[in-house]
N, C-alpha and C positions, 0 to 999 in steps of 0.2 A: 504494500500500500504506500503510495507516494514515494516510490523509490526505495523503500525499506523492505527487507525480507522479514517475513513473519518468523517469530521464534517457533521452535518445535512445539507442536500442539500437545497439550496435556492429555494423558490417557483418561478418557471418560469412563468412570466406573459406576456412576449413579445416574439414572435417567428417570425423570418424571414425564411420562408420555403425554401426547397431545390430548388423549381422551381421559387423562387422570386428573383427579382433584385430591390433593394431599392436605390433610389438616393436622398440624403439629410442627414442632421444630425439627429441622434437618441439620445434622452434623455430618460432614463428609471429608474425605481426603482425596487428593489428586483432582479428578474432574467431575463436575456435576453439570448435567444438561437438563434444563427445564423447558419443556414444550407445552406443559399443561398448567395447572393452577396450584400454587402452594399458599396455604393460609397458615403462616407461622414464620418463625425466624430461620434464616439460613446462615450457617457458620462453618467455615473451613477449620479443621483441627488436624494437628500432627504433621502438617506438610506446608512449608513456606512457599511452595510453588503451586499450590492448589489453585484451580480456576473454576469459576462458575460461569456458565453460558446460558442466557435466557433468550430464547428465540422470539420471533415476531409475535407468535401466538401465546407465548409464555407470560405468566403473571405471578408475581410474588407480592403477597400482602403481609409485610413484616420487615424486620430489620435484616440486612445482609451484611455480614462481616467476613471478608475474604481477602487474600493477597491480590488476586486478579479477577476482573469481571468483564465479560463481554455482554452487553445488553442491547437487544433489539426489540424487546417486548416492554412490559409495564411493571413498575415497582411502586407500590404504595407503602412507603416507609423509608427509614433512613438507610443510607449505604455507607459503609466504612471499608475502604479499599487501601491496603497497606502498600501496594505497589502501583498497579496500572488498571485504569478503567477505560473501556472503549464503549462509547455510546453510538449505536447505529442510527441511521436516518429515521427509523420508526420508533426509537426508544422514547419512553415516557416515564418520568420520575416525579412522583408526588411526595416529596420529602427532601431531606438534605443529603448532600454527598460530601464526604471527606476523602481525599485522595492524595497520592504522591505524584502520579503522572496521569494525564487525561487526554483522550482523543474524543472529539465530538463531531459527528457528521452533520452536514446541513440537514435540518429537519428534526433533529433530536430536541426533546422538550424536557425542561427541568423546572418544576414548580416548587422551589425551595432554595436553600443556600448551597453554593458550591464553594467548599473551603479547602485550600491547599494545605497539606500537612507535610512539613519538612522535618528532618531529623532534629533540627534545632528547636522547632516548636514542640516536638514530642519531649525533648529533654527539658525545655522550660516548663512544660505542663507537669512533668514528674517532679521537678524542683518545687514548683508552687504548691503541689499537694503536700509536700513535706514541710512547708513553711507555715508557721502559725501566724495568723493575722489578727491583731487586736481589734476590738470594737471601738469605733470612733464615736464619741458622745455627740449628740445633736448640738447644733449651734444655738446659742442663747440669743434671742433678739433683744434689742434695747427696749426697756420697759418691762421686762419679765422678771 
């Protein structure tokens, strides 16, 4: 795509077929293909190179947390991508996207915030969680 060669495709080991409707959370490793409907959260576990792929007819209603995502369908929920997200021309997201690298085709739709996550921001967030912040008293107005 655009002069770049695609990386080796991840082996797909989990498939939600076009005629399937799955209700509940999914944890997977390696590759996940969603052609049907998933009502629940999707999370990659145990493999930093795992990839989820949601086809044009695929729908996920829940949070997605993966290293890599290729989206051509619909997601109603937040998306957390540690590495690379690719939004196809018919992709539709109703929720926020946090990503490291993003590709977005003409026609992709995002109704939410798109937030870049760098290693520095992740380090800063981890530091700020460990820092205690004191409560600031309210300002007194004159005459009080």
